[in-house]
C-alpha positions in Angstrom: -6.5 3.9 10.4 -7.8 3.1 6.9 -5.3 3.0 4.0 -5.4 2.4 0.3 -2.9 -0.1 -1.0 -1.7 0.7 -4.5 -0.7 -2.2 -6.8 2.2 -1.8 -9.3 1.1 0.3 -12.2 -1.8 2.1 -10.4 0.2 4.4 -8.1 -1.1 7.6 -9.6 -4.7 6.4 -9.6 -4.4 5.3 -5.9 -3.0 8.7 -5.0 -5.9 10.5 -6.6 -8.4 8.1 -5.1 -6.8 8.4 -1.6 -7.1 12.2 -1.8 -10.8 11.9 -2.7 -11.5 9.3 0.1 -9.3 11.2 2.7 -7.1 8.2 3.3 -3.4 7.5 3.0 -2.2 5.7 -0.1 0.5 3.1 0.5 3.0 1.9 -2.1 4.2 -1.6 -1.1 7.4 -3.3 -2.4 6.3 -6.5 -4.2 8.5 -9.2 -5.4 7.6 -12.5 -7.0 9.8 -15.6 -6.6 10.3 -18.1 -9.4 7.9 -20.6 -7.7 5.1 -18.0 -7.7 5.3 -17.0 -4.1 4.9 -13.3 -3.4 6.9 -11.0 -1.0 5.0 -7.9 0.0 6.4 -5.3 2.3 5.3 -1.8 3.3 7.1 0.6 5.5 4.3 3.2 5.2 1.6 1.6 7.3 1.9 3.0 10.9 1.4 0.8 13.9 -1.5 1.6 16.2 -0.5 3.8 19.1 -0.8 2.0 22.5 -3.5 3.4 24.8 
């Protein structure tokens, strides 16, 4: 299942683009730690269904 991952500040653009492409747009939670490490989490991406 293709998805479009929106980065902070481009959520509206990702939503419009997702509609045009016919894919779901995902808005992840992104945090940056003081050492530069990133934490990215998305609850919107569905797991593939087992056969």
